[in-house]
C-alpha positions in Angstrom: 0.0 0.0 0.0 1.2 3.5 -0.7 1.6 6.3 1.8 -0.5 9.5 1.7 1.0 12.5 -0.1 2.1 15.1 2.5 5.2 17.0 3.3 6.1 14.9 6.4 5.7 11.7 4.4 7.7 13.2 1.5 10.6 13.9 3.9 10.3 10.5 5.5 10.3 8.6 2.2 13.1 10.6 0.6 15.2 10.2 3.7 14.6 6.4 3.8 15.5 6.0 0.1 18.6 8.2 0.6 19.7 6.2 3.6 19.2 2.8 1.7 21.0 4.1 -1.4 23.9 5.3 0.7 24.7 2.1 2.5 26.6 0.3 -0.3 28.6 3.3 -1.5 29.7 4.1 2.1 30.6 0.5 2.7 32.8 0.5 -0.4 34.3 3.8 0.6 35.1 2.4 4.1 36.9 -0.6 2.6 38.8 1.2 -0.1 39.8 4.4 1.7 39.3 4.3 5.4 40.9 1.0 6.2 44.0 1.4 4.0 44.5 5.0 5.3 44.3 3.8 8.9 46.8 1.1 8.3 49.2 3.5 6.5 49.0 6.0 9.4 49.6 3.3 11.9 52.6 1.9 10.0 54.3 5.4 9.7 53.7 6.3 13.3 54.5 3.5 15.8 53.2 5.7 18.6 49.7 5.5 17.1 49.6 1.7 17.2 46.2 1.9 18.8 43.5 1.7 16.2 42.0 5.1 15.4 38.4 5.6 16.3 37.4 5.8 12.6 37.8 2.0 12.3 34.7 0.2 13.4 34.7 -2.6 16.0 35.2 -6.0 14.6 31.5 -7.0 14.7 30.4 -3.8 12.9 33.5 -3.8 10.7 32.3 -7.0 9.0 29.1 -5.4 7.8 30.7 -3.1 5.1 32.5 -6.2 3.7 29.2 -8.1 3.5 27.4 -5.2 1.7 30.3 -4.8 -0.7 30.5 -8.5 -1.5 26.7 -8.7 -1.9 26.8 -5.8 -4.4 29.7 -7.3 -6.4 28.9 -11.0 -6.3 25.1 -11.0 -6.2 23.6 -7.8 -7.6 25.9 -7.1 -10.5 25.7 -10.7 -11.9 21.9 -10.7 -11.3 21.5 -7.4 -13.1 23.4 -8.7 -16.1 21.5 -12.0 -16.1 18.1 -10.2 -16.0 18.9 -8.2 -19.1 18.5 -11.4 -21.3 15.9 -10.9 -24.1 12.3 -11.8 -23.4 10.8 -15.0 -24.7 7.6 -13.7 -26.2 4.4 -15.8 -26.6 3.3 -16.7 -30.1 1.7 -13.8 -31.9 -2.0 -13.7 -32.6 -3.2 -14.7 -36.0 -4.3 -12.1 -38.6 -8.0 -12.4 -37.6 -7.2 -12.0 -33.9 -4.9 -9.0 -34.6 -7.6 -7.3 -36.6 -10.0 -7.8 -33.8 -7.6 -6.5 -31.2 -6.7 -3.4 -33.2 -10.4 -2.7 -33.8 -11.0 -2.9 -30.0 -8.1 -0.6 -29.4 -9.3 2.1 -31.8 -12.8 1.7 -30.5 -11.8 2.4 -26.9 -9.2 5.2 -27.6 -11.0 8.5 -27.4 -7.9 10.6 -28.0 -5.4 9.2 -30.5 -3.1 12.1 -30.1 -2.8 11.4 -26.3 -2.5 7.7 -27.0 0.4 8.0 -29.3 2.1 10.7 -27.3 1.8 8.5 -24.1 3.6 5.6 -25.7 6.4 7.9 -26.9 7.2 9.3 -23.5 4.8 12.3 -23.8 6.5 14.0 -26.7 4.2 15.9 -29.1 2.9 13.9 -32.0 4.7 16.2 -34.4 8.0 14.7 -33.2 6.9 11.1 -33.9 7.7 9.6 -37.3 5.7 7.1 -39.2 8.4 4.6 -39.0 8.6 4.8 -35.2 4.9 4.2 -35.0 5.3 1.1 -37.2 8.0 -0.1 -34.7 5.5 0.4 -31.9 2.6 -1.3 -33.6 4.8 -4.3 -34.6 5.8 -4.7 -30.9 2.3 -4.2 -29.5 0.4 -6.5 -31.9 3.1 -9.1 -32.8 5.7 -8.9 -30.1 8.2 -8.4 -33.0 10.6 -5.9 -34.5 9.3 -4.3 -37.6 12.5 -4.9 -39.6 12.2 -8.7 -39.0 8.7 -9.0 -40.4 7.8 -10.4 -43.8 6.7 -8.0 -46.6 3.1 -9.2 -46.2 3.0 -8.5 -42.5 4.7 -5.1 -43.0 1.8 -4.2 -45.3 -0.6 -5.2 -42.6 1.3 -2.9 -40.2 1.1 -0.1 -42.7 -2.7 -0.5 -42.8 -2.9 -0.1 -39.0 -0.8 3.0 -39.1 -3.0 4.4 -41.9 -6.0 4.0 -39.6 -4.2 5.7 -36.8 -3.3 8.6 -39.0 -6.9 8.8 -40.2 -8.2 9.0 -36.6 -5.4 11.5 -35.8 -6.4 13.7 -38.6 -2.9 14.5 -39.9 0.0 12.9 -41.6 2.9 11.5 -39.5 6.4 12.7 -40.3 8.2 10.5 -42.8 11.6 8.9 -42.0 12.9 7.0 -39.0 14.1 9.8 -36.9 12.4 11.3 -33.9 11.2 9.9 -30.6 11.4 6.2 -29.8 8.4 4.3 -28.4 8.2 2.7 -25.0 8.5 -1.1 -25.6 8.9 -2.7 -22.2 9.9 -6.2 -23.4 12.5 -4.8 -25.8 13.9 -2.0 -23.6 16.5 -2.3 -20.9 15.4 -3.8 -17.6 15.7 -0.8 -15.3 16.6 -1.6 -11.7 18.4 -0.1 -8.6 20.5 -1.9 -6.1 19.1 -2.4 -2.6 21.4 -3.3 0.3 21.4 -6.3 2.6 19.8 -4.1 5.2 16.7 -3.8 3.0 16.5 -7.5 2.5 16.8 -8.0 6.2 13.8 -5.8 6.7 11.9 -7.8 4.1 12.8 -11.0 5.9 11.5 -9.7 9.2 8.3 -8.6 7.5 7.9 -12.0 5.9 8.4 -13.7 9.2 5.7 -11.4 10.8 3.3 -12.2 8.0 4.0 -15.9 8.2 3.2 -15.9 11.9 0.0 -13.9 11.4 -1.2 -16.3 8.6 -0.6 -19.3 10.9 -2.6 -17.6 13.6 -5.3 -17.0 11.1 -5.7 -20.8 10.7 -3.9 -21.0 7.3 -1.7 -23.9 6.5 1.5 -23.2 4.5 2.4 -25.3 1.5 5.9 -24.9 0.1 7.5 -26.3 -3.1 10.7 -28.4 -3.0 13.5 -27.9 -0.5 15.9 -26.7 -3.2 13.3 -24.2 -4.5 12.5 -22.9 -1.0 16.2 -22.5 -0.2 16.7 -20.5 -3.3 14.6 -17.6 -2.0 16.5 -14.5 -0.7 16.1 -13.4 2.0 15.8 -16.8 3.6 12.5 -18.0 4.9 13.2 -20.3 7.9 9.6 -20.6 8.9 8.8 -22.1 5.5 11.0 -25.1 6.4 9.8 -25.5 10.0 6.7 -26.4 11.9 3.5 -27.0 9.9 5.0 -26.2 6.5 3.9 -28.9 4.1 5.7 -29.8 0.9 3.8 -29.9 -2.4 5.0 -30.6 -5.9 5.0 -27.7 -8.3 6.8 -24.3 -8.3 4.3 -22.2 -6.4 4.1 -21.7 -2.6 0.6 -20.9 -1.2 -1.5 -20.6 1.9 -4.5 -22.9 2.4 -7.5 -22.7 4.6 -9.9 -25.7 4.4 -13.4 -25.0 3.0 -16.3 -26.0 5.3 -19.2 -23.8 4.1 -22.1 -25.6 2.5 -23.7 -22.4 1.2 -20.7 -20.6 -0.2 -17.9 -21.4 -2.7 -14.2 -21.2 -1.7 -12.0 -18.6 -3.3 -8.6 -18.2 -4.8 -6.7 -15.0 -4.2 -3.9 -13.6 -6.4 -2.0 -10.7 -4.9 -0.2 -7.7 -6.4 3.2 -6.2 -6.3 4.7 -5.4 -2.9 6.4 -7.1 0.1 4.5 -10.4 -0.3 1.2 -10.7 1.5 2.0 -7.9 4.1 -0.6 -5.6 2.5 -3.3 -8.3 2.5 -3.2 -10.1 5.9 -5.9 -8.0 7.5 -8.1 -8.4 4.5 -7.7 -12.1 4.3 -8.4 -12.5 8.0 -11.5 -10.3 7.7 -12.9 -12.7 5.1 -12.5 -15.4 7.7 -13.6 -13.5 10.7 -17.2 -14.4 10.0 -19.1 -15.5 7.0 -21.7 -12.7 7.3 -22.1 -10.7 4.1 -23.0 -7.1 3.6 -26.6 -7.8 4.8 -26.2 -7.5 8.6 -29.4 -9.4 9.1 -28.4 -12.5 7.1 -27.7 -15.6 9.2 -24.2 -16.7 9.9 -23.1 -19.6 7.8 -22.3 -22.8 9.6 -18.8 -23.2 8.1 -15.8 -21.1 7.1 -15.0 -20.1 3.5 -12.0 -21.9 2.1 -9.1 -19.9 0.7 -6.1 -20.6 -1.4 -3.7 -17.6 -1.4 -0.9 -18.0 -3.9 2.5 -16.5 -3.3 4.0 -14.8 -6.3 7.6 -14.3 -5.1 9.1 -12.6 -8.2 6.8 -9.6 -7.4 7.4 -9.7 -3.7 10.6 -7.7 -3.2 12.8 -10.9 -3.1 15.6 -12.4 -5.2 14.2 -15.5 -6.7 13.7 -17.3 -10.0 12.0 -15.3 -12.8 8.2 -15.3 -12.9 6.5 -18.2 -14.5 5.0 -18.0 -18.0 1.3 -18.0 -18.3 1.0 -21.7 -19.3 3.3 -22.6 -16.3 1.2 -20.5 -14.0 -2.1 -22.1 -15.2 -0.6 -25.6 -14.8 0.6 -24.9 -11.3 -2.7 -23.5 -10.2 -4.5 -26.5 -11.7 -2.3 -28.8 -9.7 -3.0 -26.9 -6.5 -6.8 -26.9 -7.0 -6.8 -30.6 -7.9 -4.7 -31.5 -4.8 -7.4 -30.0 -2.6 -10.4 -31.3 -4.6 -11.7 -27.9 -5.6 -13.8 -27.9 -8.7 -15.7 -24.6 -8.6 -14.4 -21.4 -6.9 -14.5 -17.6 -6.8 -11.5 -15.8 -8.2 -10.2 -12.7 -6.5 -7.3 -10.6 -7.7 -5.6 -7.3 -6.8 -3.5 -5.2 -9.2 -0.9 -7.5 -10.8 -3.0 -10.4 -9.7 -5.8 -9.2 -11.9 -3.5 -9.6 -14.9 -3.0 -13.2 -14.0 -6.7 -13.6 -13.3 -7.5 -12.3 -16.8 -5.7 -15.2 -18.4 -8.0 -17.6 -16.5 -11.1 -15.6 -17.2 -10.4 -15.8 -21.0 -9.5 -19.5 -21.0 -12.4 -21.8 -22.0 -10.9 -24.6 -19.8 -11.1 -22.4 -16.7 -14.3 -20.3 -17.2 -16.7 -23.1 -16.3 -14.9 -23.4 -12.9 -14.8 -19.7 -12.1 -18.3 -19.0 -10.8 -17.7 -15.3 -9.8 -14.8 -12.9 -9.7 -13.6 -9.7 -7.9 -10.9 -7.5 -9.5 -9.5 -4.8 -7.3 -7.4 -1.9 -8.7 -7.4 -3.8 -11.9 -4.6 -3.3 -14.4 -6.1 -5.7 -16.9 -8.7 -3.3 -18.4 -7.6 -0.9 -21.1 -4.0 -2.2 -20.8 -3.3 -1.0 -24.3 -3.4 2.6 -23.0 0.1 3.9 -22.1 -0.7 4.9 -18.5 0.1 1.7 -16.6 3.3 0.9 -18.4 4.5 4.5 -18.2 3.3 5.2 -14.6 4.9 2.1 -13.2 8.1 1.8 -15.2 9.1 5.2 -16.6 7.5 8.1 -14.7 9.8 10.5 -12.9 8.5 10.7 -9.3 7.4 14.0 -7.7 5.4 13.2 -4.6 5.8 10.8 -1.7 3.7 8.0 -3.1 5.4 8.2 -6.5 8.9 8.0 -4.9 7.8 5.1 -2.8 6.4 3.3 -5.9 9.5 3.9 -8.0 12.2 2.8 -5.5 10.5 0.0 -3.6 8.6 -1.5 -6.5 9.4 -0.3 -10.0 13.2 -0.5 -9.6 13.2 -3.8 -7.6 15.3 -6.2 -9.8 12.8 -9.1 -10.0 9.7 -6.9 -10.1 11.3 -4.8 -12.9 12.3 -8.0 -14.7 8.7 -9.4 -14.4 7.2 -6.3 -16.0 9.9 -6.0 -18.6 10.4 -9.7 -19.7 7.4 -11.6 -18.5 4.5 -9.1 -18.9 2.9 -9.0 -22.4 0.1 -6.6 -22.5 -2.0 -8.4 -25.2 -1.8 -11.6 -23.1 -3.0 -9.9 -19.9 -5.6 -7.6 -21.4 -9.2 -8.2 -20.5 -12.2 -6.9 -22.4 -15.8 -6.9 -21.3 -16.6 -8.9 -24.4 -14.4 -11.7 -23.0 -16.5 -12.1 -19.9 -19.7 -14.3 -19.8 -22.7 -12.1 -19.2 -23.9 -14.5 -16.5 -20.6 -14.2 -14.5 -21.0 -12.2 -11.3 -18.2 -9.7 -11.2 -17.3 -6.9 -8.8 -14.6 -4.4 -9.8 -13.1 -1.9 -7.3 -11.5 1.4 -8.5 -9.5 3.9 -6.4 -10.2 7.5 -7.3 -6.7 8.8 -6.8 -4.9 5.7 -8.2 -1.4 6.7 -9.3 -1.0 3.6 -11.6 -4.4 2.8 -13.2 -6.1 5.4 -15.5 -9.2 5.1 -13.4 -11.3 7.7 -15.2 -11.0 5.9 -18.5 -11.3 2.4 -17.0 -14.4 3.5 -14.9 -16.1 5.0 -18.0 -15.3 1.8 -19.9 -16.7 -0.5 -17.3 -19.8 1.6 -16.6 -20.7 2.6 -20.1 -19.8 6.2 -19.3 -21.7 6.4 -16.0 -18.6 7.2 -14.1 -18.1 10.6 -15.8 -21.8 11.2 -16.2 -22.0 10.6 -20.0 -24.1 7.5 -19.9 -27.8 7.6 -20.7 -28.4 4.5 -18.7 -27.5 3.6 -15.2 -25.7 6.1 -13.1 -23.3 5.9 -10.2 -25.1 6.0 -6.8 -23.0 8.0 -4.4 -22.6 6.6 -0.9 -20.8 7.7 2.2 -17.0 8.5 2.1 -17.1 9.2 -1.6 -17.9 5.6 -2.4 -20.0 5.2 -5.5 -21.7 2.0 -6.7 -22.8 1.1 -10.2 -24.5 -2.1 -11.2 -25.9 -3.5 -14.4 -26.8 -7.1 -14.7 -24.1 -9.2 -13.0 -21.5 -6.5 -13.2 -20.8 -4.2 -10.3 -18.3 -1.3 -9.9 -17.3 0.2 -6.6 -15.5 3.6 -6.8 -13.5 4.6 -3.7 -13.0 8.2 -4.5 -10.5 9.1 -1.7 -8.2 6.1 -2.0 -4.9 5.5 -3.8 -3.8 2.2 -5.3 -4.2 -0.5 -2.7 -5.5 2.0 -0.2 -8.6 -0.1 0.4 -6.5 -2.5 2.4 -5.1 0.2 4.6 -8.5 1.6 5.6 -10.6 -0.6 7.9 -13.9 0.6 6.6 -13.0 0.0 3.0 -11.4 -3.3 3.8 -14.5 -4.6 5.6 -16.7 -3.4 2.8 -14.7 -5.3 0.2 -14.5 -8.4 2.4 -18.3 -8.3 2.6 -18.5 -8.2 -1.2 -16.3 -11.2 -1.4 -18.5 -13.1 1.0 -21.6 -12.2 -1.0 -19.9 -13.3 -4.2 -19.0 -16.7 -2.6 -22.7 -17.1 -1.7 -24.1 -15.8 -5.0 -21.8 -18.1 -6.9 -22.9 -21.3 -5.1 -24.5 -23.7 -7.6 -24.4 -21.2 -10.5 -23.8 -22.3 -14.0 -21.9 -19.9 -16.2 -23.0 -19.6 -19.8 -20.3 -18.7 -22.3 
């Protein structure tokens, strides 16, 4: 969750980042300059045999060496290794590409802003036609324009012609000018973080582990070798009640006992593991009463499977799984517990993973309802999410926090730059069965998601007052609700990205929605 924007928070976050960034340079400086200088002074002046105070005691003196070795032997090789080219999924066929491009044009209201956004905000007059071809080739085919066949190049030319027509002016000829943002082709941008930061992450992870155990969750880990490969180490994952399961994903499990509600699968977002979500997950299990305070308590708890996605959890670990690998691992987990039907809940990055299940005909019959919170999967073709998360220069406290602690984390950056393919993770309303109950939450001051555009898209314009149909009903605390058929949108006007997990009132409201969905989905058949 992100901190509120205020002057005190700005000072705190900038100070914390400066402190963490300074540790490794100061450690190297201590080793390279201070120690040799001290030794030289002692050698020249026998009367000063006593170690000067500038040299740290032995226990503390080891720390600069540890930080320096970690930087040289772990971070630098890791940074080099993570720059390897992405392995892109197979490109869509011609029919699918035409449909995708038509959807893009149909949802883009301002082509000038759309193109400018993908070119780092430069005016359209500085963007050449050839550079737009490069961008379209990447976005629709995961390919470089120069490597395409003559036939496919002609197809790309047709798409660019349509963009020009919508733009209302000719693009500059030639191949000069601004270059587009192409995340899977560009450098993986990252910043070193010291051992001290990973020590903090390890402590937070231990705290979360204990709280999950106290919440009656059981922990299932992958193989011993896989578990030991996580940094910082996770000793509690090897001790006590941790149970080994085949497959690459670790997860938390709470048995399902309810006879009137379905269990749920939760996919988390980017951050320090499950730290943001512990209170939310426990509030689902506090009771099984829904938003109707007069409804009777259910006789059994709602089962949960909470998947840990370590490459987006501020750790050093193996690269994120591909979409087929993720689906296979989830299928294995569900089968091992005998779950056939379930409710799918995702937050932020987790909604991107959820979108691949919601569009898969092998999974849609099993998903009886879904909740997508702060979703990044809708209108993912717009430049906002890619730019806001990976390229934006920070100005306020929340943006600085997002950039250093998330965007520039080595494995998080690698996941978004080498494992995240926008066309694979995009979700369109046309992809969803009309009979599928779905709740979507949006945060009004979200600094990642273009919530105005997404809200208007999901509510047929009701969010900005342009719809002739249903309108947003305003509730307390600037919470607005919109419902049409099985689709419901909750707008938390005062909250930032993930803010609903920090505010108790919002967290309880969303937990109530989840419980309602689990009840509504029981026994439901989803028509495709």
